N, C-alpha and C positions, 0 to 999 in steps of 0.2 A: 181374274175377270173373265166372264164368259161373253157378255155382250155390252157394248157401249150403247146407252139409250140416246139415239140420235134424234135431233129435232130442232125446231126453232124456239128460241128463248123469247117468251112473251110474258106480259103482266096479267094478273087475274082479270082485269077489266076487259082486255082483248080476248082472253079465253072465254069469258061469259058471252061476248058478242059472237064469237065463232060457234059456241055451243048452241046459241039460239038459231043461227043460220043453218047449221048442219044437222041438228038433232042428236040425241045422245048415243045412237048406235054407231056413229062414225067418228068417235073421239078416241084418240090415243095420246095419253099424256102422262107426265110424271112431275110431281111437285119438287122444286129444288130448294128454295129457301124463301120464307115469307110469302110475298106476292108474286114470285117468279115461278113459271111453269114451263116445261119443255113440251111443246106440241109436236108429236111425231106423225101427224096426219099426212103432211106433204113430204117431209124429209124422212124417208123410211129406213128402218133397220129391223133386224130380227127381234130385237128386244121388245118392240111394241106388241108382239104377239104372245108374250109370256102371260099366262093366265094366273088367276088367284088360286091359292089353296090354303086352308087352315092348318095344313101340315106341309109347308113348302120345302123344296130341296135347293132353293137359292134365296139370296137376299138382294134387295135394292139398296145400294150404298152410294154415297156421294164422295167423289175424289176431286182433287184440284188439278186441273190441266190448264197450263198457261194462265193462272190466276182466275180461272172460271170453274165454278162447281159443275161437275159433270156426273149425271147419274149413270151407274153401271150395275149390271146384274152379275153377282158372283155366285158360283156354284158351290154347294156344300160338299164336304169331303165324302159323304156317304152316298152321293148320287150314282146312279147306275146307267150305263150306256142304253140308249133306246127309251129312257124314261122321259116323260114330258117335263120341261122346265117350268117350275111354278114359284111364285113369290106370294107373300102375305101382303095384300094391298093395304093392310093397316086399318086403323080406326077401331074404336071400342065403344061400348055402350054410351049413348048420349052425345057422341061427338059428330055432329053433322046429320046428314040425311041417311036414314036406314034403308038398305036395299037387301033383298034376299040373297043368300049365298047358295051356290049350286056346285060346290066343289066335291061333294059326296064322300069326303073323308070321314073316317070313323069318329073323330073328335071334332067334327064340324061345329062352328059356333052358330050356324043357321042364318046369321045376319052379318052384313058389312056396314060400316058407317063411313061414308065418304068424308074426307077431311077438307080438301082444298075447294071442292065444288060439288055440285050435285050431278056429276056425269055418270053414265053407265059404262063400265069398262069390263074387260076380262072375258070369261067364257061366254061364247055366243056373240061377242061383239062382231059387227060386220066389217069387212074390209071395204075400201072405197067402191068396189064394184058390186056390193050388196051380198057377196058370199060370206059364209062364216069363216072367220080367221082360222087357219090351221094351227094346231098346237106347235110350240117350239120344242124340238126334241134334242136331247143330248147326243152329241157325236164325240166320243172320246178317242177317236183314231188319230187326231192331230192333223188331219187333212183339212185344207181350206175349202 
């Protein structure tokens, strides 16, 4: 595990309310199961800054911690120190709202399809203060 995706567990209805109030540039979330979403806007961790790539070096997985599904980002074995941590946000043709992909990978799919909601996330998403979120970078030194 590289990062635990920290946040508040909410249902889809509450997420849609928050999305309408905040606007799509201020949303940090991960779907957990069914109508449950982890909103990382207020409870912050490094994982919320992990950007999308069509050729990612990490995966978003669900693990059980104290009988609760917890999203974690796990680094691939081939990851290189200093490389930006990326995951595939998922979604395929025809599944939800289509948004342009800006990962610039050689095999880029050109489009993402949001699954749980129509939020804008990832590269270029703004932090709460309006600045662009920094990329999450791999540090394999073992230092905290």
